[in-house]
N, C-alpha and C positions, 0 to 999 in steps of 0.2 A: 153405629147402631152396638147396645149394652152386652156386655158378653152374655148377659139373660135371653138378649135378643136371636144372639148368632146361632144358627140353625145347628142342631144335634149332628156330629161326626159318625154318617152312616158305616158299615164293617162290610167289605165284599166277600166272602168269601168264596175262592176259586178254588174248585173242586177235579181232583184227576185221579187217574186211579194208581199214580205212583210206582218206583222201578226201584230196584235193590242199586245201590251207588258203588257198594264195593263186593267182591266176589264173597265176601264171609255173609253178608247180609241177600243171598241167592235163595240158599233154604230156609230160613223165618219169613220170608215176603214168599215164597211157595207153599208153605206153611199157610200163611194166611189165606190164601190165596184159595184155597181146600179146607178154609174154615176150620183149623188147628187141627189137621191135620199133617202130618210130617209126608211129605214124598218119598216112595221109594227109593233107594239109590239108585235101580236103572231109569224112575225118572227125574231125579236131582240133574245124573250124569248128563242126558240128554237136554236138560234147559240148562246147565251149567256150560254144553258145547256151545248151543246156539249162541251167549252171551261172547264166550271168546272168539267166536267168529267175527265179531263186530269188534273186536278187539278187548275182551274183558269183561263188559259193562255196556247198561245200552246208555246211549245222550238223554232218556228221556229227564229226568232230573233238573239237568240243566238248562233241557230247552222250556220245562215246565216254571223253571225260576224264571227265564227271560219274559216268557210271558206276561207275568206275576207282575213284573219289571215294567212292561211295556204297558201292561193292562193302567197300572199306576201311573204311569205319565201321561197316558190318552185322559184318565180321570181330574186330573191336577191342571191337564189344559184344558177342559170343559167347564170344572165346577172345583178352582182352588180350594183345599183344605178342606172339602166336603168328606172325601173317602179315603177310607185304609183298607188299603186289596191285601189279605193273607190268604196263603195256601192249608188246604186241605184235603188229604190224600186219602184213598180206600185202604190201600194194600200197606203203604209204608209213612215213615213217620214223615210229618204233624198230619196224625190221623186226624179226622174231621171231627172227632167228639175231644182229640186234644185243643182242637184250633178252636172250636168253641168258648169250651173252657178257661184258655190263653184269654178270647174277647169279654167272655163276663168280667172276668179278674180285673179287666183295666176298665172295666164300666161303661161298657158296650149295651146298646139296647132295643139295637135294629140290624139285622144282617141281609143283605141281599145275594144268593146263591146263584153263582155261575159255574156250570159243569164244561169243561173243555171237550166237549162233544156236540157236535152241530145237531143230531138226531134223538128225539124225545123217543124214551122205551122203559115202560113202570121196572124194569129190570135194570137199568143202567144208569138214567137220568133222573127216573124218579125215586131209585135207592140211596143217590145220594143226597136231593133234596129232604128223600124223607129222616136220615141219618143225621143231617145237620137242623134240622124239626124237633127232632126226638132230646138230639145235645142241647139242643137253644132252651126248651121248654120247662126243667129244673129255676132256667135263671130269669124267666121272667121275659125271656128277648124275643121278639118278633121275628119272622122269618119269611122273607119271599124270596123267587126265584123267578130264572129266566129260566124256561122250558123248551125250548126251542129254539132255533137257531139256520133251520137249515134250509132256508132261505133268501136268507141276510144276501141285499145284494153286493158288497164288499166281498163278502164268500166267491159268492158264483163267478163274481167278476177277477178274483186272483185264482180260482182254480181254472175258469175258461180260458184266460189269457195264456195262461202257461200251459194250456193243451194245445191251443191252437200253433204255438211257437212249436210243441214239442210233433205236434202231426205232422209242420212242415218240413220234417227230416226223418220220417219213416214211410216205409214205402206205400206206394198208393192203395194197396189192397191193406188197409190197416182196420183194426175192430176196437172202440175203445168200448172199455166195460169200467163202469162205474164199483166203486166195492163199499163194503164197511164188514164190522165184524159180527159175523154168525150169531145168532141165536140160538137158545130151542123152539122146536117147531111149538110146543105146548104153551109158549108163550103168543104167540103171533094169533095161535088158535083161538084166545081167550078173549082176542081182540086188540092186542097191543098195536099202536099204530107206528108202529119203528120203519116196515118195510114201505110201508106208504111215504113215511119222512125222506128215507133215502131215495126214493123216488122221484121225490118231489124236487130234489136238489138236481139228482143226474137229470130230468126234464129243461130244470133253471141254466142248468152248464149247456144242456146240449145245444139249446132256444140260443143261447148268446153263443156259443161256438160254431154255429151253423150246422149242426150235424142232422141228418134225417133221422127221424125216429128209426130202432131197431138196423135198418140196414148197415151205420156206421157204427150203431151205436146197442152196451147190453147192461146190463146187472149182473151184479154175481157176490160171493158171499166169502168172507174165508177165515183163518186163523179160530176154527170150531173147537168147543172143547171137547177135552177126552173125555167123554160119558156115556153111557149105554143109549143116552136117549136121541131120534135122530135131533138135528138142527138143519136151517136154512139152509138151502140150497138154490145154484150148483154152487159149487166151491168154485176158488177161481182156477184152480191146480185141474180139476177137470174139463173147465171151458177152453182151457188151453189144449186140453189133449180132442178134446171137441173139434175145436177150428183145426185143428192138424188131421185129422181124421175125413173132415168136410173138402165137398172136392173142390178143386181149382180151374175151372174150367182155362181161365187166359195163361197158367201159368206162370206169373208173373209170383215175384216176389211179397211173402205177406209177414206182414206185421202187428201186432199188442200191443195196445197204451192202456193201461190199469190207472185210474184218478183214484185215490184210497182216498175217496171225499168224506168216509166215517170217520176219519184220521187227522187229527189237527198238529200230529206233533212225529217226527222223526224219533221213530221209537223200534222194539225187535218185530213188533207185528206187520210193518213198513221194510224196515230197514233189511230182515231176513227174511219172514213171508212171501215179501216179491222180489226185495233186490237181489235175493240166493235162491232161494226156493224156485218161485217161479220163475224167474229169468233163465234158469238153467235148465225148468222145465218146457220152457220156451225154446231155448238153447237146441236141446237136443232133437226139435222137432225141424228146426228150421226155421223158424217165425223168430221176426224182430220182435226185441222187448223195449219198451221203456216206462216209465212211469212220470206221473205228474208231481210238480213240488208239494211239503206239504205248508200247511199255514204259517208255524212254527210262531214266531215272534213279528208279524211283518205288520208294521207299524198302521196300515188304513185297513185291515179286519181288527186289529185291538181299538183302534177309535172308534170303530161299528160296533163292538161289542160293549164298550164303554159307554156309548150311548144307551144301549139296549138295560143295561142296570141302571142308567138313570131315569128311563121311564120305567121299569120295573121297582123303582124307589118312589118315585111320583106318584105309582099308581096307588 
């Protein structure tokens, strides 16, 4: 094969939320989330305290880079020399737009966008892909995207296997609750598929783990934003309170196993909102609490996502 006949290298824009890497980055990060409005001293202190509870910062930056490396390795194994994986972040550097500009400067003509979130919403995955396309258009770069991987078999099997293993160490009377990041209700009212996507994941994992619908599992939401408008519920903390208030006829120990399938990395919404806040609420009620593992850079799941990228590139 001559150089002229060789396939054009495709860039893979791996997109994620982003996180402050140092204490000094917390305020500009929070300001970006607030669309340029600096947080009040009280809000900044509260967020900083949450990071302090994790040791000062979130491990998300390192986890996201590890996912990029794992995806690159999987693509190199499946299609050597065909793909280059770069990060583009929503609220931290490198931002999505900067990543696209850098790819354009290197001569990239085609991008496949992949968001590190399994469930499609116009408010989340849709925004990432829209930002990538808007940045690419002036450069004449084509952008295709993986919109959803909510029922990717490797993802479902990863969660189901960990769920079954953790259930084995929980009380017999344990409820499994699948969670994802809440969104404003107005988005769902407009027909957004996000709740249906979460339910599809929950149903697939429950089936793989042998759970009976609703008698052993349910769906809840977490980490809602602090805005006046209503957000999707019930919140996981309310679920814990309701579980504690419900009558336990057998008088046996009770348990709650949370499977945060809306998140694929260990970060603030998992390590603080669940492992610290929700766990403390459960403990206060005398409920045994556990959480399934996040995917992080699991090689089997990353290999499956690599195949999704290849399929999108060939579509």
